[in-house]
C-alpha positions as CSV (number, residue, x, y, z in Angstrom):
1,M,23.2,21.7,36.1
2,L,20.4,24.4,36.1
3,K,17.0,23.4,36.4
4,S,16.5,25.5,32.7
5,E,19.4,23.7,31.4
6,R,17.9,20.6,32.4
7,D,14.5,21.4,30.9
8,A,16.1,22.6,27.7
9,R,18.0,19.4,27.3
10,E,14.8,17.3,28.1
11,R,13.0,19.3,25.5
12,A,15.9,18.9,22.9
13,E,16.0,15.0,23.6
14,A,12.0,14.9,23.3
15,R,12.0,16.8,20.0
16,F,15.1,14.4,18.7
17,K,13.0,10.9,19.6
18,F,9.8,12.6,18.3
19,R,11.6,13.4,14.9
20,Q,13.3,9.8,14.9
21,H,10.1,8.5,15.4
22,Q,8.6,10.1,12.9
23,R,11.3,9.3,10.2
24,D,10.9,5.6,11.4
25,D,7.2,5.7,10.9
26,A,7.8,7.4,7.5
27,S,10.0,4.5,6.4
28,Q,7.8,2.0,7.2
29,A,5.0,3.8,5.6
30,V,6.8,4.1,2.1
31,V,7.5,0.0,2.6
32,D,3.8,-0.5,3.4
33,Y,2.8,1.4,0.3
34,K,5.3,-0.2,-2.2
35,A,4.1,-3.5,-0.8
36,E,0.4,-2.7,-1.3
37,A,1.3,-1.5,-5.2
38,Q,3.0,-4.5,-5.8
39,R,0.3,-6.8,-4.6
40,A,-2.1,-4.9,-6.9
41,I,0.4,-5.1,-9.9
42,D,0.4,-8.9,-9.1
43,R,-3.2,-9.2,-9.2
44,I,-3.7,-7.8,-12.7
45,P,-2.8,-11.2,-14.8
46,R,-5.3,-13.3,-12.5
47,L,-8.0,-10.5,-13.0
48,R,-7.2,-10.2,-16.9
49,A,-7.4,-14.0,-17.0
50,Q,-10.8,-13.9,-15.3
51,R,-12.2,-11.3,-17.3
52,T,-11.0,-13.0,-20.9
53,A,-12.7,-16.1,-19.7
54,A,-15.9,-14.4,-18.8
55,E,-16.1,-12.5,-22.0
56,A,-15.5,-15.9,-23.9
57,A,-18.1,-17.6,-22.1
58,A,-20.3,-14.8,-22.7
59,N,-19.8,-14.8,-26.5
60,E,-20.0,-18.5,-26.7
61,A,-23.5,-18.2,-25.1
62,G,-24.5,-15.7,-27.4
63,I,-23.4,-17.6,-30.4
64,R,-25.2,-20.7,-29.1
65,S,-28.5,-18.6,-28.6
66,R,-28.3,-17.0,-32.3
67,I,-27.9,-20.8,-33.7
68,K,-30.9,-22.1,-32.2
């Protein structure tokens, strides 16, 4: 095999490995993105309940202060 052929083959293999690595990274990035989005969605009910409780407590405190 000539040196130029060997160099061309090595470059082609390096490009292939690089693109394969990029594809693998992209797949993992999508998985990570979707997992983070799901965690955010899962937090919504808890945060909504906390906000509702805080608003109810504030309203109750406001009613009590007006009665006195």
